[in-house]
BALOBA-1460 file (C-alpha; in Angstrom, 3 decimals):
// residues 304
<rec num="1" residu="m" x="31.339" y="-29.702" z="119.583"/>
<rec num="2" residu="a" x="33.883" y="-31.102" z="117.121"/>
<rec num="3" residu="r" x="33.909" y="-29.455" z="113.681"/>
<rec num="4" residu="a" x="34.599" y="-31.428" z="110.517"/>
<rec num="5" residu="i" x="37.532" y="-30.174" z="108.446"/>
<rec num="6" residu="w" x="36.826" y="-32.323" z="105.369"/>
<rec num="7" residu="s" x="34.056" y="-34.513" z="104.020"/>
<rec num="8" residu="g" x="34.102" y="-37.312" z="101.481"/>
<rec num="9" residu="s" x="33.681" y="-41.071" z="101.386"/>
<rec num="10" residu="i" x="35.670" y="-44.209" z="102.090"/>
<rec num="11" residu="s" x="35.790" y="-46.228" z="98.900"/>
<rec num="12" residu="f" x="36.838" y="-49.820" z="98.329"/>
<rec num="13" residu="g" x="35.380" y="-52.316" z="95.898"/>
<rec num="14" residu="l" x="31.851" y="-51.114" z="95.133"/>
<rec num="15" residu="l" x="31.296" y="-49.852" z="98.677"/>
<rec num="16" residu="n" x="31.241" y="-46.119" z="99.422"/>
<rec num="17" residu="v" x="30.787" y="-44.883" z="103.002"/>
<rec num="18" residu="p" x="30.252" y="-41.095" z="103.361"/>
<rec num="19" residu="v" x="32.454" y="-39.762" z="106.189"/>
<rec num="20" residu="k" x="33.633" y="-36.561" z="107.790"/>
<rec num="21" residu="l" x="37.204" y="-35.873" z="108.930"/>
<rec num="22" residu="y" x="38.011" y="-34.489" z="112.393"/>
<rec num="23" residu="s" x="41.385" y="-33.650" z="113.880"/>
<rec num="24" residu="a" x="42.380" y="-36.082" z="116.625"/>
<rec num="25" residu="v" x="44.857" y="-33.773" z="118.353"/>
<rec num="26" residu="s" x="44.716" y="-30.390" z="120.040"/>
<rec num="27" residu="r" x="48.184" y="-28.902" z="120.105"/>
<rec num="28" residu="k" x="49.185" y="-27.307" z="123.410"/>
<rec num="29" residu="s" x="51.922" y="-24.719" z="123.103"/>
<rec num="30" residu="v" x="52.938" y="-21.333" z="124.479"/>
<rec num="31" residu="s" x="53.153" y="-18.645" z="121.794"/>
<rec num="32" residu="f" x="55.381" y="-15.580" z="121.972"/>
<rec num="33" residu="r" x="55.454" y="-12.280" z="120.058"/>
<rec num="34" residu="e" x="58.699" y="-10.717" z="118.916"/>
<rec num="35" residu="l" x="59.256" y="-7.354" z="120.630"/>
<rec num="36" residu="r" x="61.914" y="-4.664" z="120.641"/>
<rec num="37" residu="q" x="63.720" y="-5.013" z="123.962"/>
<rec num="38" residu="s" x="63.967" y="-1.286" z="124.687"/>
<rec num="39" residu="d" x="60.220" y="-0.467" z="124.599"/>
<rec num="40" residu="s" x="58.377" y="-3.762" z="123.904"/>
<rec num="41" residu="s" x="57.249" y="-2.494" z="120.511"/>
<rec num="42" residu="r" x="55.881" y="-5.290" z="118.311"/>
<rec num="43" residu="v" x="58.257" y="-6.473" z="115.588"/>
<rec num="44" residu="r" x="56.662" y="-7.369" z="112.251"/>
<rec num="45" residu="h" x="58.260" y="-9.141" z="109.294"/>
<rec num="46" residu="k" x="57.891" y="-7.967" z="105.705"/>
<rec num="47" residu="r" x="58.575" y="-9.624" z="102.362"/>
<rec num="48" residu="v" x="61.331" y="-7.614" z="100.710"/>
<rec num="49" residu="a" x="63.377" y="-8.144" z="97.554"/>
<rec num="50" residu="e" x="67.119" y="-8.633" z="98.034"/>
<rec num="51" residu="a" x="67.929" y="-6.586" z="94.924"/>
<rec num="52" residu="d" x="66.557" y="-3.232" z="96.163"/>
<rec num="53" residu="g" x="65.025" y="-3.838" z="99.602"/>
<rec num="54" residu="d" x="61.522" y="-2.908" z="98.383"/>
<rec num="55" residu="e" x="58.514" y="-4.667" z="99.920"/>
<rec num="56" residu="v" x="56.902" y="-7.135" z="97.491"/>
<rec num="57" residu="p" x="53.080" y="-7.530" z="97.364"/>
<rec num="58" residu="y" x="51.882" y="-11.114" z="97.733"/>
<rec num="59" residu="e" x="50.306" y="-11.181" z="94.256"/>
<rec num="60" residu="e" x="53.705" y="-10.423" z="92.669"/>
<rec num="61" residu="i" x="55.456" y="-13.364" z="94.323"/>
<rec num="62" residu="v" x="56.151" y="-16.465" z="92.206"/>
<rec num="63" residu="k" x="57.795" y="-19.786" z="93.076"/>
<rec num="64" residu="g" x="61.342" y="-20.536" z="91.959"/>
<rec num="65" residu="y" x="63.390" y="-23.753" z="92.179"/>
<rec num="66" residu="e" x="67.133" y="-23.112" z="92.530"/>
<rec num="67" residu="i" x="69.061" y="-25.289" z="90.035"/>
<rec num="68" residu="a" x="72.391" y="-23.488" z="90.592"/>
<rec num="69" residu="p" x="73.538" y="-20.579" z="92.777"/>
<rec num="70" residu="e" x="71.254" y="-17.631" z="91.963"/>
<rec num="71" residu="q" x="69.735" y="-19.524" z="88.996"/>
<rec num="72" residu="y" x="66.045" y="-20.412" z="89.260"/>
<rec num="73" residu="v" x="63.363" y="-22.190" z="87.285"/>
<rec num="74" residu="v" x="60.281" y="-20.034" z="87.838"/>
<rec num="75" residu="l" x="56.830" y="-21.638" z="88.028"/>
<rec num="76" residu="t" x="53.615" y="-19.605" z="87.894"/>
<rec num="77" residu="r" x="50.562" y="-20.299" z="90.027"/>
<rec num="78" residu="d" x="48.699" y="-21.555" z="86.944"/>
<rec num="79" residu="e" x="51.467" y="-24.044" z="86.172"/>
<rec num="80" residu="l" x="51.487" y="-25.321" z="89.757"/>
<rec num="81" residu="e" x="47.693" y="-25.633" z="89.792"/>
<rec num="82" residu="e" x="47.858" y="-27.820" z="86.693"/>
<rec num="83" residu="l" x="50.084" y="-30.238" z="88.611"/>
<rec num="84" residu="d" x="47.905" y="-30.295" z="91.733"/>
<rec num="85" residu="p" x="46.524" y="-33.760" z="92.499"/>
<rec num="86" residu="k" x="43.052" y="-34.386" z="91.180"/>
<rec num="87" residu="k" x="40.606" y="-32.966" z="93.675"/>
<rec num="88" residu="t" x="38.502" y="-35.861" z="94.831"/>
<rec num="89" residu="r" x="36.343" y="-36.561" z="97.860"/>
<rec num="90" residu="a" x="37.229" y="-40.237" z="97.983"/>
<rec num="91" residu="i" x="39.475" y="-41.995" z="100.469"/>
<rec num="92" residu="e" x="40.474" y="-44.889" z="98.217"/>
<rec num="93" residu="i" x="41.477" y="-48.014" z="100.134"/>
<rec num="94" residu="q" x="44.193" y="-49.895" z="98.276"/>
<rec num="95" residu="d" x="45.233" y="-52.641" z="100.692"/>
<rec num="96" residu="f" x="44.481" y="-54.197" z="104.078"/>
<rec num="97" residu="v" x="47.539" y="-55.061" z="106.174"/>
<rec num="98" residu="d" x="48.434" y="-56.023" z="109.746"/>
<rec num="99" residu="l" x="49.154" y="-53.049" z="111.991"/>
<rec num="100" residu="d" x="52.399" y="-54.643" z="113.190"/>
<rec num="101" residu="e" x="53.707" y="-54.511" z="109.632"/>
<rec num="102" residu="i" x="53.690" y="-50.688" z="109.635"/>
<rec num="103" residu="d" x="56.627" y="-49.161" z="111.481"/>
<rec num="104" residu="p" x="55.514" y="-46.138" z="113.588"/>
<rec num="105" residu="i" x="58.121" y="-44.005" z="111.814"/>
<rec num="106" residu="y" x="55.704" y="-43.821" z="108.849"/>
<rec num="107" residu="f" x="52.840" y="-42.273" z="110.841"/>
<rec num="108" residu="d" x="52.394" y="-38.498" z="110.679"/>
<rec num="109" residu="h" x="49.150" y="-36.794" z="111.805"/>
<rec num="110" residu="p" x="46.112" y="-38.491" z="113.409"/>
<rec num="111" residu="y" x="42.459" y="-37.836" z="112.568"/>
<rec num="112" residu="y" x="39.044" y="-39.290" z="113.356"/>
<rec num="113" residu="l" x="36.639" y="-40.381" z="110.639"/>
<rec num="114" residu="g" x="32.984" y="-40.037" z="111.567"/>
<rec num="115" residu="p" x="29.897" y="-41.086" z="109.561"/>
<rec num="116" residu="d" x="28.168" y="-38.504" z="107.425"/>
<rec num="117" residu="k" x="24.415" y="-38.115" z="107.722"/>
<rec num="118" residu="g" x="22.601" y="-41.270" z="106.618"/>
<rec num="119" residu="a" x="25.755" y="-43.403" z="106.534"/>
<rec num="120" residu="e" x="25.660" y="-44.593" z="110.147"/>
<rec num="121" residu="k" x="24.831" y="-48.237" z="109.331"/>
<rec num="122" residu="a" x="27.439" y="-48.606" z="106.584"/>
<rec num="123" residu="y" x="30.001" y="-46.914" z="108.838"/>
<rec num="124" residu="a" x="29.244" y="-49.241" z="111.771"/>
<rec num="125" residu="l" x="29.496" y="-52.228" z="109.428"/>
<rec num="126" residu="l" x="32.941" y="-51.139" z="108.246"/>
<rec num="127" residu="v" x="34.172" y="-50.534" z="111.817"/>
<rec num="128" residu="k" x="32.988" y="-53.988" z="112.955"/>
<rec num="129" residu="a" x="34.326" y="-55.816" z="109.889"/>
<rec num="130" residu="m" x="37.758" y="-54.205" z="110.218"/>
<rec num="131" residu="a" x="37.885" y="-54.903" z="113.960"/>
<rec num="132" residu="d" x="36.993" y="-58.548" z="113.414"/>
<rec num="133" residu="a" x="39.597" y="-58.891" z="110.665"/>
<rec num="134" residu="k" x="42.201" y="-57.071" z="112.809"/>
<rec num="135" residu="k" x="43.408" y="-55.265" z="109.735"/>
<rec num="136" residu="v" x="44.486" y="-51.726" z="108.886"/>
<rec num="137" residu="a" x="43.435" y="-50.122" z="105.602"/>
<rec num="138" residu="v" x="46.120" y="-48.343" z="103.586"/>
<rec num="139" residu="a" x="44.490" y="-45.621" z="101.484"/>
<rec num="140" residu="r" x="45.113" y="-42.517" z="99.392"/>
<rec num="141" residu="f" x="43.201" y="-39.236" z="99.561"/>
<rec num="142" residu="v" x="43.624" y="-35.543" z="98.755"/>
<rec num="143" residu="l" x="43.598" y="-32.921" z="101.518"/>
<rec num="144" residu="r" x="44.466" y="-29.247" z="100.984"/>
<rec num="145" residu="n" x="45.643" y="-29.853" z="97.410"/>
<rec num="146" residu="r" x="48.087" y="-32.531" z="98.447"/>
<rec num="147" residu="e" x="47.873" y="-36.274" z="98.006"/>
<rec num="148" residu="h" x="48.333" y="-38.246" z="101.222"/>
<rec num="149" residu="l" x="48.939" y="-41.851" z="102.104"/>
<rec num="150" residu="a" x="46.925" y="-42.890" z="105.157"/>
<rec num="151" residu="a" x="46.264" y="-45.773" z="107.524"/>
<rec num="152" residu="i" x="42.686" y="-46.363" z="108.707"/>
<rec num="153" residu="r" x="41.902" y="-48.543" z="111.705"/>
<rec num="154" residu="p" x="39.066" y="-48.985" z="114.197"/>
<rec num="155" residu="m" x="39.303" y="-47.678" z="117.763"/>
<rec num="156" residu="g" x="36.272" y="-48.786" z="119.730"/>
<rec num="157" residu="k" x="33.254" y="-47.636" z="117.720"/>
<rec num="158" residu="v" x="35.079" y="-45.045" z="115.639"/>
<rec num="159" residu="l" x="37.539" y="-45.119" z="112.754"/>
<rec num="160" residu="t" x="40.869" y="-43.354" z="113.094"/>
<rec num="161" residu="m" x="43.028" y="-42.255" z="110.183"/>
<rec num="162" residu="a" x="46.694" y="-41.311" z="110.359"/>
<rec num="163" residu="t" x="48.399" y="-39.674" z="107.421"/>
<rec num="164" residu="m" x="51.625" y="-41.463" z="106.526"/>
<rec num="165" residu="r" x="54.994" y="-40.558" z="105.096"/>
<rec num="166" residu="f" x="55.899" y="-42.047" z="101.738"/>
<rec num="167" residu="a" x="58.819" y="-44.480" z="101.690"/>
<rec num="168" residu="d" x="61.201" y="-42.009" z="100.016"/>
<rec num="169" residu="e" x="60.561" y="-39.502" z="102.814"/>
<rec num="170" residu="v" x="61.886" y="-41.825" z="105.523"/>
<rec num="171" residu="v" x="65.618" y="-42.045" z="106.201"/>
<rec num="172" residu="t" x="66.581" y="-45.712" z="106.340"/>
<rec num="173" residu="p" x="68.835" y="-47.133" z="109.102"/>
<rec num="174" residu="e" x="71.329" y="-48.137" z="106.406"/>
<rec num="175" residu="e" x="71.980" y="-44.431" z="105.792"/>
<rec num="176" residu="l" x="73.327" y="-44.146" z="109.356"/>
<rec num="177" residu="d" x="76.292" y="-46.470" z="108.858"/>
<rec num="178" residu="d" x="78.750" y="-43.691" z="109.705"/>
<rec num="179" residu="v" x="76.707" y="-42.766" z="112.820"/>
<rec num="180" residu="v" x="76.191" y="-46.268" z="114.235"/>
<rec num="181" residu="p" x="79.292" y="-48.327" z="113.428"/>
<rec num="182" residu="e" x="78.904" y="-52.100" z="113.345"/>
<rec num="183" residu="n" x="82.204" y="-52.853" z="115.034"/>
<rec num="184" residu="g" x="81.154" y="-51.519" z="118.429"/>
<rec num="185" residu="r" x="82.253" y="-52.765" z="121.818"/>
<rec num="186" residu="k" x="81.431" y="-56.443" z="122.373"/>
<rec num="187" residu="l" x="78.589" y="-56.871" z="124.856"/>
<rec num="188" residu="a" x="79.237" y="-58.998" z="127.908"/>
<rec num="189" residu="k" x="76.563" y="-61.573" z="128.764"/>
<rec num="190" residu="r" x="76.261" y="-60.238" z="132.321"/>
<rec num="191" residu="e" x="75.750" y="-56.660" z="131.067"/>
<rec num="192" residu="l" x="73.004" y="-57.797" z="128.702"/>
<rec num="193" residu="e" x="71.246" y="-59.736" z="131.482"/>
<rec num="194" residu="m" x="71.341" y="-56.700" z="133.797"/>
<rec num="195" residu="a" x="70.026" y="-54.407" z="131.039"/>
<rec num="196" residu="r" x="67.130" y="-56.780" z="130.335"/>
<rec num="197" residu="q" x="66.361" y="-57.015" z="134.062"/>
<rec num="198" residu="l" x="66.371" y="-53.235" z="134.316"/>
<rec num="199" residu="i" x="63.890" y="-53.009" z="131.440"/>
<rec num="200" residu="e" x="61.669" y="-55.655" z="133.085"/>
<rec num="201" residu="s" x="61.727" y="-53.749" z="136.374"/>
<rec num="202" residu="l" x="60.522" y="-50.576" z="134.634"/>
<rec num="203" residu="s" x="57.905" y="-52.322" z="132.481"/>
<rec num="204" residu="t" x="54.266" y="-51.389" z="133.057"/>
<rec num="205" residu="d" x="50.991" y="-50.803" z="131.206"/>
<rec num="206" residu="f" x="50.888" y="-47.650" z="129.081"/>
<rec num="207" residu="d" x="48.877" y="-44.849" z="130.709"/>
<rec num="208" residu="p" x="48.997" y="-41.641" z="128.621"/>
<rec num="209" residu="e" x="47.547" y="-39.588" z="131.511"/>
<rec num="210" residu="k" x="50.714" y="-39.965" z="133.590"/>
<rec num="211" residu="y" x="52.928" y="-38.216" z="131.037"/>
<rec num="212" residu="r" x="52.728" y="-34.420" z="131.112"/>
<rec num="213" residu="d" x="54.455" y="-31.614" z="129.250"/>
<rec num="214" residu="e" x="56.489" y="-30.487" z="132.266"/>
<rec num="215" residu="y" x="58.381" y="-27.836" z="130.306"/>
<rec num="216" residu="r" x="55.156" y="-26.139" z="129.163"/>
<rec num="217" residu="e" x="53.730" y="-26.253" z="132.710"/>
<rec num="218" residu="e" x="56.882" y="-24.667" z="134.147"/>
<rec num="219" residu="l" x="56.956" y="-22.066" z="131.366"/>
<rec num="220" residu="v" x="53.336" y="-21.045" z="132.072"/>
<rec num="221" residu="a" x="54.107" y="-20.876" z="135.819"/>
<rec num="222" residu="l" x="57.130" y="-18.666" z="135.086"/>
<rec num="223" residu="i" x="55.015" y="-16.317" z="132.927"/>
<rec num="224" residu="e" x="52.358" y="-16.108" z="135.657"/>
<rec num="225" residu="r" x="54.968" y="-15.288" z="138.319"/>
<rec num="226" residu="k" x="56.496" y="-12.557" z="136.182"/>
<rec num="227" residu="a" x="53.016" y="-11.180" z="135.374"/>
<rec num="228" residu="r" x="52.430" y="-10.838" z="139.143"/>
<rec num="229" residu="g" x="55.682" y="-8.916" z="139.459"/>
<rec num="230" residu="e" x="57.500" y="-11.618" z="141.387"/>
<rec num="231" residu="e" x="61.272" y="-11.812" z="141.226"/>
<rec num="232" residu="v" x="62.449" y="-14.862" z="139.347"/>
<rec num="233" residu="v" x="65.788" y="-16.405" z="140.239"/>
<rec num="234" residu="e" x="67.513" y="-18.163" z="137.375"/>
<rec num="235" residu="a" x="67.996" y="-21.828" z="138.199"/>
<rec num="236" residu="v" x="71.094" y="-23.668" z="137.095"/>
<rec num="237" residu="s" x="70.338" y="-27.197" z="135.894"/>
<rec num="238" residu="e" x="72.899" y="-29.932" z="135.552"/>
<rec num="239" residu="e" x="73.338" y="-31.634" z="132.210"/>
<rec num="240" residu="p" x="73.211" y="-35.451" z="132.413"/>
<rec num="241" residu="k" x="76.576" y="-37.052" z="131.787"/>
<rec num="242" residu="p" x="76.877" y="-40.074" z="129.475"/>
<rec num="243" residu="t" x="77.822" y="-43.368" z="131.086"/>
<rec num="244" residu="k" x="81.412" y="-44.328" z="130.320"/>
<rec num="245" residu="a" x="81.947" y="-47.818" z="128.939"/>
<rec num="246" residu="p" x="84.012" y="-49.108" z="131.933"/>
<rec num="247" residu="d" x="81.287" y="-47.883" z="134.318"/>
<rec num="248" residu="l" x="78.444" y="-49.518" z="132.397"/>
<rec num="249" residu="m" x="78.067" y="-52.535" z="134.694"/>
<rec num="250" residu="a" x="78.196" y="-50.406" z="137.840"/>
<rec num="251" residu="a" x="75.577" y="-48.025" z="136.415"/>
<rec num="252" residu="l" x="73.272" y="-50.955" z="135.591"/>
<rec num="253" residu="e" x="73.602" y="-52.426" z="139.093"/>
<rec num="254" residu="e" x="73.013" y="-49.062" z="140.791"/>
<rec num="255" residu="s" x="69.983" y="-48.342" z="138.590"/>
<rec num="256" residu="l" x="68.442" y="-51.725" z="139.344"/>
<rec num="257" residu="a" x="69.096" y="-51.340" z="143.063"/>
<rec num="258" residu="a" x="67.485" y="-47.876" z="143.094"/>
<rec num="259" residu="i" x="64.377" y="-49.103" z="141.259"/>
<rec num="260" residu="q" x="63.982" y="-52.096" z="143.552"/>
<rec num="261" residu="g" x="64.525" y="-49.917" z="146.607"/>
<rec num="262" residu="e" x="67.303" y="-52.154" z="147.884"/>
<rec num="263" residu="p" x="70.853" y="-51.398" z="149.095"/>
<rec num="264" residu="l" x="73.438" y="-52.359" z="146.498"/>
<rec num="265" residu="a" x="75.291" y="-55.568" z="147.316"/>
<rec num="266" residu="a" x="78.448" y="-56.020" z="145.275"/>
<rec num="267" residu="g" x="78.233" y="-59.002" z="142.960"/>
<rec num="268" residu="s" x="74.725" y="-59.948" z="144.114"/>
<rec num="269" residu="k" x="72.193" y="-61.247" z="141.604"/>
<rec num="270" residu="r" x="68.804" y="-59.594" z="141.336"/>
<rec num="271" residu="d" x="65.568" y="-61.443" z="140.889"/>
<rec num="272" residu="g" x="63.546" y="-60.059" z="137.957"/>
<rec num="273" residu="a" x="60.146" y="-61.007" z="139.355"/>
<rec num="274" residu="k" x="60.991" y="-59.374" z="142.673"/>
<rec num="275" residu="g" x="61.944" y="-56.189" z="140.843"/>
<rec num="276" residu="r" x="58.671" y="-56.120" z="138.927"/>
<rec num="277" residu="k" x="56.651" y="-56.372" z="142.136"/>
<rec num="278" residu="k" x="58.482" y="-53.380" z="143.546"/>
<rec num="279" residu="t" x="58.214" y="-51.292" z="140.384"/>
<rec num="280" residu="t" x="55.198" y="-49.241" z="141.455"/>
<rec num="281" residu="a" x="56.636" y="-48.310" z="144.832"/>
<rec num="282" residu="a" x="60.006" y="-47.534" z="143.351"/>
<rec num="283" residu="k" x="58.548" y="-45.337" z="140.626"/>
<rec num="284" residu="s" x="56.702" y="-43.260" z="143.198"/>
<rec num="285" residu="k" x="60.059" y="-42.694" z="144.912"/>
<rec num="286" residu="s" x="62.120" y="-41.994" z="141.824"/>
<rec num="287" residu="g" x="59.462" y="-40.151" z="139.758"/>
<rec num="288" residu="s" x="60.969" y="-39.280" z="136.410"/>
<rec num="289" residu="g" x="64.509" y="-39.639" z="137.697"/>
<rec num="290" residu="s" x="67.162" y="-36.992" z="138.066"/>
<rec num="291" residu="k" x="65.437" y="-34.771" z="135.485"/>
<rec num="292" residu="s" x="62.326" y="-34.454" z="137.640"/>
<rec num="293" residu="r" x="64.403" y="-33.854" z="140.785"/>
<rec num="294" residu="s" x="66.366" y="-31.156" z="138.991"/>
<rec num="295" residu="r" x="63.143" y="-29.481" z="137.866"/>
<rec num="296" residu="s" x="61.679" y="-29.654" z="141.361"/>
<rec num="297" residu="q" x="64.813" y="-27.985" z="142.752"/>
<rec num="298" residu="s" x="64.590" y="-25.358" z="140.013"/>
<rec num="299" residu="r" x="60.971" y="-24.603" z="140.919"/>
<rec num="300" residu="a" x="61.871" y="-24.305" z="144.601"/>
<rec num="301" residu="k" x="64.698" y="-21.880" z="143.865"/>
<rec num="302" residu="a" x="62.519" y="-19.828" z="141.546"/>
<rec num="303" residu="a" x="59.714" y="-19.642" z="144.098"/>
<rec num="304" residu="k" x="62.093" y="-18.125" z="146.661"/>
């Protein structure tokens, strides 16, 4: 059963809807301990002072902001607590906007908002009204002594809430001028047409179930094999090579031919609709491309 990590109320206008907050993700990762190689003894980290190497108790540690090399402005816990955002149990809606207006780069961590006891009707009303309006609520709330910006939207019969990054936390594309120069190579019309056709041939409906964490699965399999005492042969994987500019057209034609399952005919024109019909069959042949084939070969070598 899901456990609430926060409780409060959604507030806008004179309406207050008591809600509970639930995490919408369950992180899947493989954790390791640090060990000494010679005898597998556990390695533990301690807080020590640079001046004398003595271990420092947690209660004696203060926060310091470095304003110059080895010069700090020290802030006590009491001073930091005074600056903490006002602890409130309200998720205060400030605006309603279209979802398309929010770039995904602003989204951070997803949650579910469920109704608190006795608020089921008001909650259902808010879900339905927001769904009908096709709007997303932009709100502020405090979680773990930190103020967050958040986007609330309906998903079926439940409200979801994603914490958001503030504008000054997002690096703008304009700051990448030296990384992405404007005076790049001029695109040929034929190259652009082939690239669009390639995208069309690979277009499909989004199905999250088909995407798996292949690295984690292979890592767990490796750990299990070693736990059983099996010999593991190190597999050598090939790094993908970037496509050179003069070979761009050839790479596009070969990619499109492979996806459509057709032999490459020099100078022949491909039909986009025909490619889309063959997408499913081609994907089952190609899988995730050379990366998947390389991993399959790696697994086969390791199994031997």
